[in-house]
N, C-alpha and C positions, 0 to 999 in steps of 0.2 A: 431485858428483864420483861417477864410476862405479867400482865395484869388482868385482874376480873373485872375491875372498875373501869378501866379505860382501854377501849379496842381501837387502837390507831389505825389499823388496817381497814376496819370496817367504815370508820369515818372517811377516809380517803376513798373508798370503795363507793360509799354513799354520796359523796360530792361529785364524783365523776359521774355517777348514774344519774344525778340531778341535771348536771350539765347537758349530758347526751340526751335527756328527755325534753330538756328546754330546746335544744337545737331541733330535735325530731318534731316537737309542736310548731316551732317556727317554720320549718320545711313544709310540714303538712299544710300549715295555713297559707303558704305561697302558692302550693299546687291546688288548694281549693279555690282560693281567690284569684289567682293568676298575677298577683302583685307582689314585688319584692319590698315595696314600701307601702304599706297599707294604711299607716296612721303616722301621725306626728312622732310618736315615740321610736318608730323605726329609724328615722333620720329626718330631724326637724327641718333643716334646710332645704333639702331637696323635696320633701313633702310640701313645704310653703311654695317653693317654685312652681311644682306641678299644679297646685290649687290655682295659682294665679294665671297659669296657663289655660287651664280648663275652663277658667272663667272667660278667658278671650275667646276660646272656641265657642262658647255659648253666644257671646256676643256676636261673633262673625257669623253665626246662624241667623241671628236676626238680621245682620246686614245683607246676608244672601237673599232673604225674604224680601227686604226693601229694594233690593236691586231687581228682583224679578218683577215687582209691582211696577217700578219705575219704568223698566223696559217695556212693559206691555202698555203703559199709559203712552209713553213716546211713540211706540209703533202704531197705536191707533190715530195718534196726531200725524204721523208721517203718511200713513195710508190715505188719511183723509185730504192732505195737502196734495198728494199725487193725484187723487182722483179730482181734486179741484182743478188742478193744472190742465188734466186731460179735458174737462168740462169746458174751460177757458180756451182750450185750442178749437174745440168744438165751435165756440162762440166766434172765434176769430175767423174761421172759415165762412160763417154766416155774413160776418161784416164785410169780408173781401167780396162776397157775392153781391154784397149790397151796393157796392161801388159802381156796379153796371147799372146805367139808366134804364136799360129795357127788362127790368125785373119788377116782380111784386114786392115792394119793400115791407109793406104790411104783413104779409105772411112771414117774411123773414124775421121782422120784429117779434111774430109770434113765437116762432122757434126759440129766439133768444131770450124771451120771458120764460119760456119753459125751462130752458137750460140754467137760468138765472135762479129760477125756484128750486132746481135740484141743488144748485150749489148751496142754497141757503139750507136745505134739508141736510145735506152732507156735514156742512159746518156744525149745525145744530146737534147732530147725532154723534159727533166724534168726541165721546167722553168715555172714560174709563174709570168705573167706581165713582162717578160725580164729577171728576175732574176734566175740564175741556181746556185744551191748550191752543184752540185755534178760533174761539168765538170771542176774543176780547173780554172775557170774564175774569181774568186773572189780574190782580192788582198789587200783590206782594213783591218784594225784592228778593232775588235769589243769590247764591254765592257769585255770581258774574256780576252783580251790581245792576242787573237789568230786570224788567218785570218777567216774573216766571216762577217756577218752583225749585225747590232742591230735592235730591234723591241721596238718601243716606248712603255713602260709599265705603266708609273705612272707620276703624277704631285705630288710632295711632298712639301706642304707649311710649312715652319718653323715657329718658334715663332715670329720672326721679320717680318713677312710678306713676305720675299722672297721666291721665287719658284724655285725648282731644278727638273729636269726631272730624270726618270730612266729608264733603258732599260735593255731587256734580250737579252743577247749575243747568237747568233746562229752561231756556228763554222761551216764553209764550209768543205766538205769531198770530196776529189779529187778522184773519181771513173774512171777518164778517162783513156785511153791506152796510153797517151803521156809519151814517154820515158824519157823526160827531158834532162838537160845538165850535162854531167859527170863533177864533180869538180876534181881539181888536187890533187895530194897524199898530197900536204901541207895542205889540208883542213881537211882531215880525211884519215888515212890509217893504215895498219898494219906496224908498224915499226920495228918488229923483227920477224923474221922466222929462226927458229934454224936450220931447216932441209931442205929438197927439197922445192924449190920455188913452192907454189901453192898446198902443200901437207903438211898434218900434218902426219909425219912418224909414223909408228906403234912402240909400246913399245917393242924393241928387246933387251933382255939381260940385262933389268933393265935401259936402256936408254930411256927417255921419250922425245918426241919431242913436242915442244910447239909454238904458235904464241901469239904475244903481240900487243894488239890494244893500241896504245899509242900515236899516233899522231893526235893533234886537233888544229885548229885555227879558231877564230871567226872574222868576219868582223866588222870594228869599223866606227865611225862617221867621221872619216877623210878620207875615201876612202881607207883605207888599210885593213889589216888583223891581227891586233895586239890586238884586245879585248880579254877579259877573260872570258866573258858571251855572249850569243846568244842575238841579238837585232832583231827587226822587220827589214823586208826587205825595208819598206818605211819610215823607221826612217831617220831623217836629216842627211844629209852626207854620208850615206850608198851607196856604188857602187857595186851593184848586179852583174856587169859584171865581177868583180873579183872574180876568181874561186879558189883562193887559202885559202878560210875562209868560215866558216858556218854562215848562218842565220836562222831565224824562218822559218820553212817550209821544209828545205833540208832534204832529206831521206837518211839514211844510210842502207845498206843492207848486211849481213853478211851470208853466206852459207857455212855449214860444212856438207860434204855428201850430203844427200838429205833434210836437215832441213835448211829452209831459215827464218832468222829473221830479221825484219825491224823495224826502229826506225826514228820518224820524230822528228827533233829539235824544242823544245819549246822555248818561251821566257824566257830569264833568266838562261838557261841550261849552265852549265860548263862542263870541261872534265869529272869531276868527275860524274856529273849527267847523261852524255852520256854514259860512260862505264857501269854505272849501268843500264841504260834504255837498252842498247844492251844486257846485261846478262838476263835481265827479258825476252826480246823479244824472245831469243833463248830457254830459258826454257818454255815460253808459247808455243813455237811451237814443243815442244817435244824432245829438245836435251838431250840426256840419260846422267845425272850427273855421273854415274857409268863409263860411256865409256870415257867421256871428263870433266874434271874438270875445273872450271871456277873460277878464283881467282881474286878479285879486290885488287888493291893497291890504297887506297884512297889518299895517300900522293903523289905518282906519276902520279895518274889519270891514272892508267893502267888496263887493263883487259887481264889476261894471261890464255890462253886456252890450256889444255894440254891433249894429247891423251893418254888414259889408256889402250888401246886394243891393239891387236897383228896385226891389219890391219891398212895400211894406208888409211887416209881420205883426200879427195880433200877439198880444200876450196876456197873461193873467197869473197873479200870484194869490196863495191863500194860507192860512195858518188854522189848523183845527186840533182839537182835543179829543180823544176817544173816538177817532175816525177809524174804521176798518180798512184794511189794505184793499178791499175790493168796493170801497163806498161809491166810486163812480159807475159801477154796475147798475146800482139802483135806478139811476136816472138815464142810463144809455137807451138811445132812441134812434134807429137807422131808417126810420120811416121816411126821412127827407134825406136829400143829398148832402147837405150840411151836416146833418147829424151823422150820417155814415162815414164822413170824412174824420170827424170828430172823434168817433168811437175807434177808428183805426188806430189813431195815436194812443187813445187811452188803453185799449185792451193789451198792448204790448207792455206797457208797465204793470199791469194785472198779473199778466202771465210770469213777468219776472218775479213779482212779488210772491206767487205761489210756488215757483221753482225755488226761490232762495228759502222759503219756508221749509219745503220739504228737504232741501240739502242740509239745513240747520237740524232738523228732527233727526235725519239720516245720521248725521255725523255724531250727534250726542246719542243715539240709540246704539251705533258701533262702540261708542266709549263705553257705555254701561255694560254692553256685553263683554268686553274685554275684562273690566273690572269685575264681573261676576265671576267670569271663569279664574282670575287670579285668586279671588276670595276663596273660591272652592279649593284651588291647589294650596293656598296658605292655610286653610283649616286642616288640610291633610297633612302639611308639613308639622303644624304645631301638635297634632295628634301622635304623629311618629315621634316627635321629640319627648313628649309626655311618657309614651311607652318606653323609650329608650332609659328614661330615668327610673320609673316606677315598675315596669313589668317585669315579672319573675321570668328568669332563664329555665324554662321548663326541663330543658335536657340536663342542665346542671343540677337542678332541683330532683329531678328522678334518681341520679346517680347518688346524690347526697342522702336522699331518702334510704336508699338500699344499704348504703354505708352506715347510717345511723340505727337502722335496724339491727344490722349485726352488732354494732357497739353496744346498743341496748342489751341484747342477749348476753354479750360477753360481760357488760357492766354488772348484769343481774346475777350471773354466774360468780364473778369476783367478790360480789358483796356477800353471796351464800357461803362462800369459802371463808370470807373474813369472819363471818358470824360463827363459823365453827371453831375459830380459834380457842376461845375459852373453855370449850369442851376438853381441848387436850390437855388443859391443866389438871382435870380431874385424875388423869393417868398417874399423876405425881403422887397422889394419895390413896393409891390401890396398893 
């Protein structure tokens, strides 16, 4: 049946043409924007995921900048530490020369002072954007639980969508010549000296003289010194003006003869760990185990040092707060034979301190560099993943565009033919 009121063929052709035009517009939009999914209406789930990932990429750009800044800061500190090591080695050569009697120790001392002033200059200038990691100015706690700074290194997204940050802790190394504040005997001291004060007497007739490092106290959160373990100096309630207890960063120094060992208090240190650390420091600095036995009583937290030789040995012990690793350099004087002897033992410990600082900075600088490379590759992977989800397949879009253009022409022709159908009814009335 033919009708002049309803043209079904034209309606079908019109709907087909509308669908073709819609697909053609969508394809043209893909080609012009390069995105298969340009908005949430295209595919809400995929669009939402891509936006979250794009936000992460932006965040990692900030992480990359943070790592670059951190790496530069640590590189400056490492270079300063290495320079200080070279200067200390020069000072050692001067001290060795001062061991000879037939030399002008006054002129050697002048050279040492000049090198010492250069070390002070290097340490003071070793800053990047105002941050100096070698002059003892840092007081904050880093991710390692030590005094230092943190370098933002990553954004970690959890399964529930929450984000936590990760940081690389950079420990500050105090290479200043600051002497620091002496702590009271109640904080740390040699509690027992069985012989002459300040001397570990010789082994005479089978009687051995010994000293016992057995007095330790730690600052607590109530402003006193009753804790059993070391806490950070900036912990709540800690009063660092109290000099009868130890906190993280305090330095213990034990000298026997010409061998000096230093130990820096770490977070969580107890009396037991302190005596163990002090023993290791003395061994590392070359204290002869055959000449001096060192026995640790873990139950009583004591380090007993006994003279096994037939010669007296002078000793000294001190505890200080805020002292630089090169504090002994400020008072070093080789103008006398005794001063030259003492300087030879002290300089080895200082060189080791600067070497340890250089190694620590070098290690963390390498870690920051690795993390920076990883973040760059991770960002590239995220961008590739986003592209795989939302980018248009240009080859397929091009082929689809040509096909839709042909379909549009055919659809227009079909609609024109369908619109001509009612005209055929007029022939019935001629």
